[in-house]
C-alpha positions as CSV (number, residue, x, y, z in Angstrom):
1,X,-42.5,-20.9,-42.4
2,X,-42.1,-17.2,-42.5
3,X,-42.4,-17.0,-38.7
4,X,-39.6,-19.6,-38.3
5,X,-37.3,-17.6,-40.6
6,X,-37.9,-14.5,-38.6
7,X,-37.1,-16.3,-35.3
8,X,-33.9,-17.8,-36.7
9,X,-32.9,-14.3,-38.1
10,X,-33.6,-12.7,-34.7
11,X,-31.5,-15.3,-32.9
12,X,-28.6,-14.8,-35.3
13,X,-28.8,-11.0,-34.8
14,X,-28.9,-11.4,-31.0
15,X,-25.9,-13.7,-31.1
16,X,-23.9,-11.3,-33.3
17,X,-24.8,-8.4,-30.9
18,X,-23.7,-10.5,-27.9
19,X,-20.4,-11.4,-29.6
20,X,-19.7,-7.7,-30.6
21,X,-20.5,-6.6,-27.1
22,X,-18.2,-9.3,-25.6
23,X,-15.3,-8.3,-28.0
24,X,-15.6,-4.6,-27.3
25,X,-15.7,-5.1,-23.5
26,X,-12.7,-7.3,-23.7
27,X,-10.7,-4.7,-25.5
28,X,-11.8,-1.9,-23.1
29,X,-11.0,-4.1,-20.1
30,X,-7.5,-4.8,-21.4
31,X,-6.9,-1.1,-21.8
32,X,-8.1,-0.3,-18.3
33,X,-6.2,-3.1,-16.6
34,X,-3.0,-2.6,-18.6
35,X,-2.9,1.1,-17.7
36,X,0.3,2.0,-15.8
37,X,0.5,5.0,-13.5
38,X,2.6,7.8,-14.9
39,X,3.4,9.2,-11.5
40,X,2.8,6.3,-9.1
41,X,4.9,3.2,-8.9
42,X,4.9,0.2,-6.5
43,X,8.5,-0.2,-5.4
44,X,8.3,-3.3,-3.2
45,X,5.8,-5.6,-1.4
46,X,6.4,-7.4,1.9
47,X,3.8,-10.0,2.9
48,X,3.3,-10.1,6.7
49,X,0.5,-12.7,6.8
50,X,-2.1,-14.3,4.5
51,X,-4.2,-11.2,4.5
52,X,-1.8,-8.3,5.3
53,X,1.1,-6.8,3.4
54,X,3.4,-3.8,3.5
55,X,3.6,-1.8,0.3
56,X,6.2,0.7,-0.6
57,X,4.9,3.2,-3.2
58,X,6.9,5.9,-5.0
59,X,5.0,9.1,-5.8
60,X,7.2,11.8,-7.4
61,X,10.1,12.4,-5.0
62,X,8.5,10.8,-2.0
63,X,8.1,7.1,-1.0
64,X,5.2,6.1,1.1
65,X,4.9,3.0,3.3
66,X,1.3,1.6,3.4
67,X,-0.2,-1.3,5.3
68,X,-2.8,-3.2,3.4
69,X,-5.3,-5.7,4.8
70,X,-8.4,-7.2,3.3
71,X,-10.5,-4.5,4.7
72,X,-8.3,-1.4,4.7
73,X,-5.2,0.4,3.6
74,X,-3.3,2.4,6.2
75,X,-0.7,5.1,5.8
76,X,2.3,4.2,7.9
77,X,5.2,6.4,7.1
78,X,6.6,8.8,4.4
79,X,10.2,8.8,3.3
80,X,12.2,10.9,0.8
81,X,13.8,9.1,-2.1
82,X,17.2,10.0,-0.7
83,X,16.5,8.2,2.6
84,X,15.7,4.9,0.9
85,X,17.6,4.9,-2.4
86,X,21.2,5.9,-1.5
87,X,22.3,2.9,-3.4
88,X,25.9,4.1,-3.8
89,X,26.4,4.3,0.0
90,X,24.3,1.3,1.2
91,X,22.6,-1.8,-0.2
92,X,19.6,-2.4,2.0
93,X,16.6,-4.5,1.2
94,X,13.1,-3.4,2.0
95,X,13.1,-5.7,5.0
96,X,16.3,-4.1,6.5
97,X,14.8,-0.6,6.0
98,X,11.6,-1.6,7.8
99,X,13.5,-3.3,10.6
100,X,15.6,-0.1,11.1
101,X,12.6,2.1,11.1
102,X,10.8,-0.2,13.6
103,X,13.9,-0.3,15.8
104,X,14.3,3.4,15.8
105,X,10.6,3.8,16.7
106,X,11.1,1.5,19.7
107,X,14.2,3.3,20.7
108,X,12.3,6.6,20.6
109,X,9.5,5.0,22.7
110,X,12.0,3.8,25.3
111,X,13.6,7.3,25.5
112,X,10.2,8.9,26.0
113,X,9.3,6.3,28.7
114,X,12.6,6.8,30.4
115,X,12.1,10.6,30.4
116,X,8.6,10.2,31.7
117,X,9.9,7.9,34.6
118,X,12.6,10.4,35.4
119,X,10.1,13.3,35.6
120,X,7.7,11.1,37.6
121,X,10.5,10.1,40.0
122,X,11.7,13.7,40.4
123,X,8.2,14.9,41.2
124,X,7.9,12.1,43.8
125,X,11.1,13.2,45.4
126,X,10.0,16.8,45.5
127,X,6.7,15.7,47.2
128,X,8.7,13.7,49.8
129,X,11.0,16.7,50.5
130,X,8.0,19.0,51.1
131,X,6.6,16.6,53.7
């Protein structure tokens, strides 16, 4: 009889310890997940596909564009707050800003390619003149 009482008492103590551990971990987990960054803020998200997304993050007076996939996070571009948040002058969405940046990148690429072709053509003409 005494052995049965000890076993029941031990089981009750173990159950109480499990419950206390569960309760404490739940409180700690809420505090960790509920933490908000004091200096970092996610401004906007733009899903590109099921597993990739563009993230606009504000850090101090800078705004950073990141590309996030399931396996990695990639730095894409850095902006100043003034570049993106001139709300009095313009009302652009995140999509418009990204489209403008992509278009300006392609324009720069085209200018570089055109310059390269001009240099290449002029070198070819010089070679022809030497012959």
